N, C-alpha and C positions, 0 to 999 in steps of 0.2 A: 718785767712782766712775769707773772706766775700762772701756771695752769693747774686747775683743779678738775678732777674727774668725778662725775656722779651720775648714776643711773644711765649709763651708756652715752653720756654727753660730756663735752669738754667746755670748761668755763675759764676764760682768761681774766685776771684781775691785776691791778697795779697797787702801789702803796696808798693811792688816794681813793680806792674803791673797796667797800666792805666785802671781805671774803666770807663765803658761806660758812656758817658756824652752827652750833647746836640749836639756836632759835630758828634758823633757816630750815634745818632738818626736821624740827618738830612740825613745821608747817607742811613740808613735803610729805611727811608720813601720813598726814591727814588731808591731803589734797585730792579731792574727788572732782573730776571735771567731766562734763558731758559734751557730746558732739555739738550741741546747739548752744553751749554757753558762750556768752560775750563777757570777757574777763578784764578787770582792771587790776593791774599789779602796781600798787602805790609804793614808792620808794624802792624801785626795782633793783638798785645796786648793779651787780654784774648781769642781772637779767635771769637768774636761775629759776625763780618761781614762774615768771612769765613764759619762759621757754618751755618748761615742763608742762605748763598749762596749754601752750600753743600746740603741743604734740597731739592734743585731743580736742581742744576748743574750736569754735567757729572763728573767733577773732580775739586778739589780746591787745590791750592798750597798756603800755608800761611808762611810768612817769618817775622822774627823779630830779631833784634840785641841783644835782652835781653834773656839770658837763663831762667830767671824767667817767661817771657812772653811765651816762647816756651813750658815750662813745663805746664803752666796753659792752654794754647791753646790745647795741647794734652789731658790734663785731661778733659777739657770741650767738646772737640770733642767726646771723649768716652762717657761722661755722656749724651750727646745729640744724641748718636748713629749714628754719621757720620764719625767715625774714618777711615772707609774703603774708604771714598771718599775724605779725607783731609790729605794731605802730609804737615806736619809742619817742617820747616827748620830754623836753626839758621844761621844768617849771616847779612851782611851790604848791604842793598838795593838789587841790582841784583846779588851780588856776588855768592849766592847759586844757581842761575838759569843757566841751561845749555844753550849753544849757540843755540841749535836746539829746544828749548822750546818756544812755542808761545801761547798766551792767547787771548780769545775773549772778556774777561772783566777783567780789571785791576782796583783794588780798592786801594786807599791810603788816610787814615786819617792822614795826615802828621803832624810831629812836626812843628808848625808854629808860635809859639810866639817869638817875639824878646826879648831875654833874655841874660844876661851876661854869660860868660863861667862858672862861679861858679855854675849856675843852672844845669850844665851838669855833676856834680860830683856824682850824684846819679842816679840809674836806672830809678826812676820815673821822675826825672828832665829831663833826656834825652828823655823821652817819649813825652814831649811837647816843649822842648827848640829847637828853629830853628836857633840859632846863633844870631848875633847882629841885623840883619835885618829880622829875621824869615824866611829866604829863603834858608838856607844852604842845607837842605834835599830836599826841593822842586826843586831847580835848578839841583841838582845831579840826582834826579829821572827823570826829564824831559829830561835830556841829554842822558839817556840810554833807556827810555821806548819804543821808536819806534822799537828798535831791537827785542822786544819780543811781539809786538802787532800784532795780526793776521790781515789778509787783511781787514776784515769787523769788526775789533775789536773796542772797546771803552774804555775810561778811565773815572773813577769818582774820583776826587781829592777834598778833603776838606781842606780849609785854612781860615785864618782870614783876614779881611779888613786891619789889622795892618801890614800885610806882602805883600802888593802891588799886588792886584789881577790882575791889568792890565798888570803887568810884566809877570805874569803866562800865561795869555791869549796870549800875544805876543810871549813868548818862545814856546808855543805849535804851534803857526802858523809858526814860523821860522823853525820848523822841519817837516812842511808839514801837520799838523793836523788842522781840524776845531775845534774851541773851543768856548764855550759859558757858561754863568752862568745859571745853571739849577735850582737852588733854593738857598734860603738864610734865615737865622734867625737873627733878630736884637736884640742886647742887649744894655746895657747902654753905654759901652765904645767901642764896636766893633760889627761887623757883621760877622757871620760865613757863608762862601760861599761854595757852592758845584759847582764845574766846571766839565763839560763834554767835553771830547775831542775825536774826531773820525778821521779816515782817510778820506780824501776827496773822493767823488764819482767820 
């Protein structure tokens, strides 16, 4: 087990759980949470985004497909004293979300790298592998997200320039949301992009 410290919080991870990295920090730098927000942290990993949100939000639901991630997210929520405001669930994308659950803020640091199926054979590989085009999880997420977005809600989604950012913007617009690039970080071979999507006024 490894410990990571960030923003006066401690986060434990294992070899099977995605360790907070530059894409995580891009989202944390742009994470604005209000006291009345009901937050969904999709693909929570070790729980860092959900926990930081729970420090301010009314309630947080955190979801991950990995039982290892769910275990550590619960452990970290307790260590950071937000376990009473954070409901951690095991499941595939929106599968654990009830039909009548709506969120004012939905976060998703998506698995976005274009990788071969062999990368998806391990839990940690599945945490960043987004299929052959890097869009498998992103497209499935966008297809269902508006069903659980509240009237004035917003979405923050992180992806790579390697997985077609323009396609993501177009897909959000096709389901009636306004979408834009909120922030980005450039690296040698890719740019990490933070997209914000909202319901139209």
